[in-house]
C-alpha positions in Angstrom: 0.0 0.0 0.0 2.8 2.4 0.8 4.3 1.8 -2.6 1.0 2.6 -4.3 0.6 5.8 -2.2 4.1 6.9 -3.2 3.3 6.3 -6.9 0.1 8.3 -6.7 1.8 11.2 -5.0 4.6 11.1 -7.7 1.9 11.1 -10.4 0.3 14.2 -8.8 3.7 16.0 -8.7 4.3 15.3 -12.4 0.8 16.1 -13.5 0.7 19.3 -11.5 4.0 20.4 -12.9 3.0 19.6 -16.5 -0.4 21.1 -16.3 0.7 24.4 -14.7 3.6 24.8 -17.2 1.3 24.1 -20.2 -1.5 26.4 -19.0 0.9 29.3 -18.4 3.1 29.0 -21.5 0.1 28.5 -23.9 -1.2 31.9 -22.9 2.2 33.6 -23.3 2.7 31.9 -26.6 -0.6 33.1 -28.0 0.1 36.6 -26.7 3.4 36.6 -28.5 1.9 35.3 -31.7 -1.2 37.5 -31.9 -0.7 40.4 -29.5 -4.2 39.8 -28.3 -4.9 39.6 -24.6 -8.4 38.2 -25.2 -7.1 35.4 -27.3 -4.5 34.6 -24.7 -7.2 34.5 -22.0 -9.1 31.9 -24.1 -6.3 29.5 -23.5 -7.6 28.8 -20.0 -11.2 28.4 -21.2 -10.0 25.7 -23.6 -8.4 23.8 -20.8 -11.3 24.1 -18.3 -14.4 24.0 -20.6 -14.2 20.2 -21.2 -15.1 19.6 -17.5 -18.7 20.2 -18.6 -18.5 16.9 -20.5 -17.3 15.1 -17.4 -20.5 13.0 -16.8 -20.2 11.4 -20.2 -16.4 11.1 -20.4 -16.4 9.5 -16.9 -18.7 6.8 -18.1 -15.8 5.3 -20.1 -14.4 3.9 -16.9 -17.7 2.1 -16.1 -17.2 0.1 -19.3 -13.4 -0.4 -19.5 -10.6 -1.2 -17.1 -9.4 2.1 -15.6 -5.6 1.6 -15.7 -5.2 0.7 -19.4 -7.5 3.5 -20.4 -5.6 6.1 -18.3 -2.2 4.9 -19.7 -3.6 5.2 -23.3 -5.0 8.7 -22.7 -1.6 9.8 -21.3 0.3 8.5 -24.3 -2.2 10.1 -26.6 -1.7 13.4 -24.9 2.1 13.1 -25.3 1.6 12.7 -29.1 -0.9 15.6 -29.3 1.4 17.9 -27.4 4.3 17.2 -29.8 2.1 18.4 -32.7 2.8 22.0 -31.4 6.1 21.7 -33.3 4.0 22.7 -36.3 3.3 26.1 -34.8 5.6 28.6 -36.6 3.5 31.8 -36.7 0.1 33.5 -36.2 -1.4 31.2 -38.8 -1.0 28.2 -36.6 -2.6 29.6 -33.5 -5.7 27.4 -34.1 -3.4 24.4 -33.5 -2.6 25.7 -30.0 -6.3 26.0 -29.2 -7.0 22.5 -30.6 -4.2 21.0 -28.5 -5.4 22.8 -25.4 -9.0 21.5 -25.9 -7.6 17.9 -26.3 -5.4 18.5 -23.2 -8.5 19.5 -21.2 -10.5 16.6 -22.5 -7.7 14.2 -21.6 -7.4 15.4 -18.1 -11.1 15.2 -17.4 -10.8 11.5 -18.4 -7.6 11.0 -16.4 -9.0 12.7 -13.3 -12.1 10.5 -13.3 -10.0 7.4 -14.0 -7.6 8.1 -11.1 -10.6 8.6 -8.7 -11.9 5.2 -9.9 -8.5 3.6 -9.7 -7.5 4.7 -6.2 -10.0 2.5 -4.3 -8.6 -0.5 -6.1 -5.1 0.3 -5.0 -5.5 1.6 -1.5 -7.5 0.7 1.6 -10.5 2.9 2.5 -8.6 4.2 5.6 -5.7 5.4 3.3 -7.8 7.3 0.8 -8.2 10.5 2.8 -4.4 10.6 3.6 -3.3 10.0 0.0 -5.9 12.5 -1.4 -4.5 15.1 0.9 -0.9 14.4 -0.1 -1.9 14.5 -3.7 -3.5 17.9 -3.2 -0.3 19.2 -1.5 1.8 17.9 -4.3 -0.3 19.6 -6.9 -0.4 22.9 -5.1 3.3 22.8 -4.5 3.9 22.4 -8.2 1.8 25.5 -8.8 4.5 27.5 -7.0 7.4 26.0 -8.9 6.0 25.2 -12.4 5.1 28.8 -13.6 8.6 30.0 -13.0 10.1 27.0 -14.7 7.8 27.3 -17.7 8.3 31.0 -18.1 12.1 30.5 -17.9 12.1 27.8 -20.5 9.9 29.8 -22.8 12.2 32.9 -22.5 15.2 30.7 -23.2 14.1 28.7 -26.2 10.4 29.4 -27.0 7.3 27.3 -26.9 8.7 24.3 -28.7 11.0 23.3 -25.9 8.1 23.6 -23.4 6.0 21.4 -25.7 8.7 18.7 -25.5 8.8 19.0 -21.7 5.0 18.9 -21.5 4.9 15.8 -23.7 7.5 14.0 -21.6 5.4 14.4 -18.5 2.4 12.2 -19.6 4.8 9.5 -20.8 6.4 9.4 -17.3 3.0 9.4 -15.7 1.9 6.4 -17.9 5.0 4.5 -16.7 4.1 5.2 -13.1 0.5 4.1 -13.6 1.8 0.8 -15.1 3.7 0.2 -11.8 0.7 0.6 -9.6 -0.4 -2.7 -8.0 -4.1 -3.3 -8.1 -4.6 -5.3 -4.9 -8.3 -4.8 -4.2 -11.4 -5.7 -6.1 -14.5 -4.1 -4.7 -17.6 -6.3 -4.5 -20.3 -3.8 -4.9 -21.2 -4.3 -8.6 -24.9 -3.6 -9.3 -27.1 -6.2 -10.8 -28.5 -4.1 -13.6 -26.5 -1.9 -16.0 -27.1 1.8 -15.4 -26.3 4.2 -18.2 -26.2 7.9 -19.0 -26.0 11.1 -17.0 -28.9 10.1 -14.8 -27.0 7.2 -13.3 -24.2 9.4 -12.1 -26.6 12.1 -10.8 -28.7 9.4 -9.0 -25.6 8.4 -6.9 -24.4 12.0 -6.5 -27.7 13.2 -5.1 -28.9 10.0 -3.6 -25.9 9.5 -1.1 -26.1 12.2 1.6 -22.4 12.2 2.3 -21.5 12.6 -1.4 -24.2 15.2 -2.0 -23.3 17.5 0.8 -19.6 17.4 0.4 -19.7 18.0 -3.3 -22.1 20.8 -2.8 -19.8 22.4 -0.2 -16.9 22.1 -2.5 -18.8 23.6 -5.4 -19.9 26.6 -3.3 -16.4 27.3 -2.0 -14.7 26.9 -5.4 -17.3 29.1 -7.0 -16.8 31.8 -4.4 -13.1 31.6 -4.9 -13.7 32.6 -8.5 -16.3 35.2 -7.6 -13.9 37.0 -5.3 -10.9 37.1 -7.7 -11.7 40.6 -9.0 -12.5 41.8 -5.4 -9.0 40.6 -4.2 -7.4 42.6 -7.1 -9.4 45.6 -6.1 -8.4 45.3 -2.4 -4.7 45.1 -3.3 -4.7 48.0 -5.7 -7.5 50.3 -4.6 -7.7 49.7 -0.8 -4.1 48.8 0.2 -2.5 50.9 -2.5 0.0 48.2 -3.3 1.5 47.4 -6.8 -0.1 44.6 -8.8 3.1 42.5 -8.2 1.8 42.0 -4.6 -0.8 39.6 -6.0 2.1 37.2 -6.5 2.8 37.4 -2.8 -0.9 36.5 -2.1 -0.8 33.7 -4.6 2.3 32.3 -2.9 0.6 32.6 0.5 -2.5 30.8 -0.6 -0.3 28.1 -2.2 1.5 27.6 1.0 -1.8 27.3 2.9 -3.0 24.7 0.3 0.2 22.6 0.9 -0.3 22.8 4.6 -4.0 22.0 4.3 -3.4 19.0 2.1 -0.9 17.5 4.6 -3.3 17.6 7.5 -6.6 16.9 5.9 -6.2 13.1 5.7 -6.0 12.6 9.5 -8.9 14.9 10.0 -11.1 13.0 7.6 -10.1 9.7 9.3 -11.1 11.1 12.7 -14.1 13.3 11.9 -15.4 12.2 8.5 -15.6 14.0 5.2 -18.7 16.1 5.9 -17.2 17.6 9.1 -14.0 18.4 7.2 -16.0 19.9 4.3 -17.9 22.2 6.7 -14.7 23.2 8.4 -13.0 24.0 5.0 -16.0 26.1 3.9 -15.9 28.1 7.2 -12.2 28.7 6.9 -12.6 30.0 3.3 -15.4 32.3 4.5 -13.1 33.6 7.3 -10.4 34.3 4.8 -12.9 36.3 2.7 -13.9 38.4 5.7 -10.3 39.0 6.8 -9.4 40.3 3.4 -11.8 43.2 4.1 -9.5 44.6 6.7 -7.2 47.4 5.3 -3.9 46.0 6.5 -1.6 44.0 4.2 -0.3 41.4 6.8 -3.9 40.4 7.5 -4.5 40.1 3.8 -1.6 37.7 3.5 -2.8 35.7 6.5 -6.3 35.6 5.0 -4.8 34.0 1.8 -3.1 31.3 3.9 -6.4 30.6 5.7 -8.3 30.5 2.4 -5.6 28.2 1.0 -6.1 25.8 3.8 -9.9 25.8 3.5 -10.3 25.2 -0.2 -8.3 21.9 -0.3 -10.2 20.6 2.7 -13.5 21.0 0.8 -12.2 19.4 -2.3 -10.4 16.5 -0.7 -13.4 15.8 1.5 -15.7 15.6 -1.5 -13.3 13.4 -3.5 -12.8 11.0 -0.6 -16.6 10.8 -0.1 -17.1 10.0 -3.7 -14.5 7.2 -3.6 -15.9 5.6 -0.4 -19.6 5.9 -1.0 -20.0 5.1 -4.7 -20.7 1.7 -6.3 -17.5 0.7 -8.1 -19.3 0.0 -11.4 -20.4 3.7 -11.5 -17.4 5.3 -9.8 -15.9 6.8 -13.0 -19.1 8.4 -14.0 -19.9 9.7 -10.6 -16.4 11.1 -10.1 -16.6 13.0 -13.4 -20.1 14.2 -12.7 -18.9 15.4 -9.3 -16.0 17.3 -10.9 -18.4 19.0 -13.2 -20.6 20.0 -10.3 -17.6 21.3 -8.3 -15.7 23.2 -11.0 -18.5 24.1 -13.5 -20.0 27.0 -11.5 -16.7 28.8 -11.4 -17.0 29.6 -15.1 -20.1 31.7 -14.2 -18.9 33.0 -10.9 -15.8 34.7 -12.3 -17.7 37.1 -14.7 -20.3 37.7 -12.0 -17.6 38.7 -9.6 -16.0 40.9 -12.2 -19.3 42.7 -12.6 -20.1 42.8 -8.8 -16.8 44.5 -7.9 -18.1 47.7 -9.5 -20.3 47.9 -6.4 -17.2 47.8 -4.2 -14.6 45.1 -3.3 -15.8 44.5 0.3 -19.5 43.8 -0.6 -18.3 41.0 -2.9 -16.1 39.5 -0.2 -18.9 39.8 2.4 -21.4 38.2 0.1 -19.1 35.3 -0.7 -18.4 34.8 3.0 -22.2 34.9 3.7 -23.0 32.3 1.1 -20.2 29.9 2.4 -21.3 30.3 6.0 -24.9 29.8 5.1 -24.1 26.6 3.3 -21.9 25.3 6.2 -24.5 26.1 8.8 -27.3 24.6 6.8 -25.3 21.4 6.3 -24.5 21.2 10.0 -28.1 21.6 11.2 -29.5 19.2 8.6 -26.9 16.4 9.3 -28.0 13.1 10.7 -25.1 13.2 13.1 -26.4 16.2 15.0 -29.8 14.6 15.3 -28.7 11.1 16.2 -25.3 11.6 17.8 -24.1 8.4 16.2 -20.9 9.1 14.3 -20.4 5.6 13.0 -23.4 5.3 10.8 -24.1 8.8 9.6 -22.9 11.0 6.9 -20.1 12.4 9.1 -18.5 9.1 9.3 -16.4 7.6 6.4 -18.1 4.3 6.0 -15.8 1.7 4.5 -16.6 -0.4 1.5 -17.9 -3.9 1.7 -15.2 -6.6 2.2 -12.9 -7.0 -0.8 -10.8 -9.9 -2.1 -7.3 -9.8 -3.5 -6.7 -9.8 -7.2 -3.6 -10.8 -9.1 
């Protein structure tokens, strides 16, 4: 089990590095080729828009073995990234957009597949710990990868970055091949369920999955909603240069690393719903603290928000892995990703419009929405009514007994 845990953390390190490098450099490359900030901004949309197709893409893992499919998708991504060598001028910018769309589609499939693969490789008690370590690894790479990518691009342009980005999924495929599948869950349904409705039935039918995914969706959406407000606080309220945003990004990244390291033991002790509530409250506290006109508090608020967001996400992912029938795990995992990350696409423009009313009202509104969600979840939880932590949605109920597989 320790071997598999180490492999999954290494996979997260490599994937986090490659994804961060590619997302940053693609925007810079498009800006260099076209001189258009709007076209450069569309790079991020191409990467994240495919998450809306998650419920259908995740269904692939309900019909095919997860590991071979993940390996095949990674190797395909490597070949697709190498096609960027054909980009020589503004006339080939369409190819960058096409590659980014393929990259986004591939990672929706890989994320769903990894969520489905983890329960076959780790015991239920280990899932929360490993999910937390993976979150810390990915957040750590977000601090390192942008500098490395920008440096490589400045040194030798986008083609050398394409080679590096193509090497990453090859290495990831090798690591996936070395994972030992030691567990075969026994909860296969009698009848075949198909389509989006099957994933939604599990997502909304299991209380622990429903509430943790909802809390993560609210927190992630509010993080996008407050982006413009944070910019306005730094420049308009604190009177600091835009470069200070880099300090806040680093502080939030440090908080995310810390949050990922400690979330596993918390889930094991308190259950995913309690951790999801705590993460949502921490993010709300970070929003309120950012309203204070003192830059050290703003930095501390970024750390607090950085701790809270991974808690909500890891709690939701762990709940999906431990409360979903294995035959539907890929579909439910991808549907959960769509529910958690889809709303941010609407929240960001809404926040950009709302900031014209002032930066603090946006932050207070986001904090109020998060706190309302957390309080409503707490007061409606079976644990509060029954006081039985072992059989309610606060507990992380293990899967049925499993048998070994060669």
